[in-house]
N, C-alpha and C positions, 0 to 999 in steps of 0.2 A: 333362499330365494321364493320372488314372488310374485304368487301366478297373478296376470294378469283379470281385470275385474271381470271381463264376458268371457270369458274362462272361465270366473268362477260362478255367474251364474248359469253358464249355458251347464255346469255338472250340479245345478243345483238340479235345474229344467229338469235334466235328462233325471236325478234323481228321484221328482214329482211324480213323473209319466209313469216314472218303473211301481213305484209305487201305489198311481192311484190303477195302475192300467194290467197289477199282475192280481189282484182278486177280481177281479171282475171279469176275467176269463177265463179262469179257476173255475165262479161261480158258471159261467153257463158252460163250460164243457160238462158240471158235475149235473143240471137241470137236463140236458143236452144226452145224458147216456142212463137218466134216468126215464128219460122219456122211452129213448130206443126200448131200451128194452120191458115198456108197462107196453109198448107197441108190441113186439119181436112176442111179446107172453098173449098178449091180445087175438094175435092171428095164426099163428101158427097152435093155440090152442094144448103148447106138451103138456103128458101121464109129471113132466120133470124139467127140471133144467139146474143149471149151476156154470155159474159168472166167479171167471178172471177178471179183476182192473189189470191192464199194462198200463207200466208208469204214469201213478197214478190217474191225474184229471186225462188222461191219452184215451180211451176209449175202454172197450170189453172184450174177452173171449165171451161168448154166449154160447153151452151145449146143451143141445131141449134134444130126450126124449118123444120123438109119432110117431105113431102107429104108421106102417109100408114102411119105414127106409132104419136101416143101425140104427142112427143120428144124425142130426142138424149141425153145423160146429160155425158159429157169425160171430168177426172179429167185428169187431166197431172200433175208425180208426177215429180220431181227428186232429186234428185242427189244434197246435198247440197256441191256440187262443192267447194264454197268461202271458205270453214272452215278446216285446217290442221288439225285438228281432227276427221276428217269423213276421210278421204284416209286408218292409217288404217284397218279401223272394211273393207270398202270396199270391199279390200282386199282379207281377213279374207270370206265377205259373199260372196263374189262376185253379186253382187248387178247391181241395173241394175233404168236403169227413168224404168217409168211405167205408165199406159196407162189402167186405164180402163173405159168401154164404157158401159154404157144399152142404150139398146132400149125398151122405154118407149111401148109395142105392145097396138095397137085398141081389138081388142082379145085377151081373155088367153085362151093357149093356153093346149093339154087334159092331160096334168105331170108332171108332177119335174124332170127336169133329169141334172145333172149335169160329163163333163169332168174334171179332178182334173191329170194336167200332174206328173209322182213322183219325189220323190224328199227328202228330207231330213226336208227341212224347208217350202214346198208348204206345210197349211195345212190351207188351207178359213175356215170361217164360214159358215157354215150350220145350217142354221134355222130347220128345217125340219128331220135331220139326223134322228129320232128313225125313221123312218116314209121310212126312201128308201132302201133299197140292192142293194147291191156291186158288180160287177164283174169285172173284170183285161180287159183290152181290149188292143189289137194293131193298131195302127191304120196308114200306111208307115213304119216309122223306131220308133220311138216314140210309149212309153208306157204309160196308164191312167186309170186312178181308175172313172167309170162307175157310178155313183149312182142314181139310177130310182124308179118310187113309182111300174112298173107295165110290161114296155119293153122297153129292152136298144134301141131296136131297129134308136129308130129315132138317135143315138150315132150317127149309124157308118154313114146316113147321111148329118148331120151335120161335121163332117172329111173328108167324100165327098166336099158336100159342100168347105169347107176349100180347100184341096185340096193342092198345095204343101205352105200356106200359115202356116197351121196348127198346123209346130213347134214355132210357136210365142209365142200360143197356152199358156198360164198356168193354167188360172183355163174359163170355159164354163161352164154357168149355162143359161137350163129358166126355171123358178119357174113360179107359174099356179099363187098363192095369189097376187100377187102384178108386175103383165103381165106383165113381162120383156126379154130381156132377154141379156143378161152379159159377157163381153169378157172380161180378164184380158192379157196385154200382154205386159209381159218385155217388154223394147224399146233401143235399146240404141239408140246414134246418126247414127249410117248407117244406121240405119234400119227403121227411120224416114216415108221416105214413105211405106217406106210396109205393114208396118203397116196401116197409112193411107188408103193406097188404099187396107187394108183386111174389115177394116170399113166401105169405101164406095161402093166395093161388098155385103153388111148388106144391105146398102140402098138401095139398085139400083137394087139386084132383091131377094133380100127377102126370104134365105131357111126355108125348111121345120119344125116346130116347132118342 
């Protein structure tokens, strides 16, 4: 059986594209991971840190020892830039690299609270959803769904603390059972320093939970 020349040429072309794009995407993700790790160490100023890679160059989990917290954990997830098959889905969904930061508190906050930025694809899993009340609120130019146990007032204080960096936040949570302050930030490469600076501000200035 003979392949038509057009199909054979297309296969050769696709192979060349894969060969060229894989190392480019691999190197870019590696550079981004190293840059983010350096920024986090600069902004958090930890006494100690430990990193675990996520699936090669898909990001890392960093655990940091900082004063005033039991520990701080940052999960930096990178898009699979080394995969050509990923490209069409990226353009359709508008996904970005993502930071998930968990600040483990020494004392439990008074209530559970969530700020969830509006959006079709932004539906985080919230375990205690059944006991939470809901209120739509606008902070600056961003609209959020606020979920709370008793009082939505702390949401305003947290939004004020975040200030100009509030638009970076996709999900903010204060959980009472696990004693965690949580931030989820979609961070394209151009916003890495802003995101790391925000996490550093949480560590050094500590908002009112």
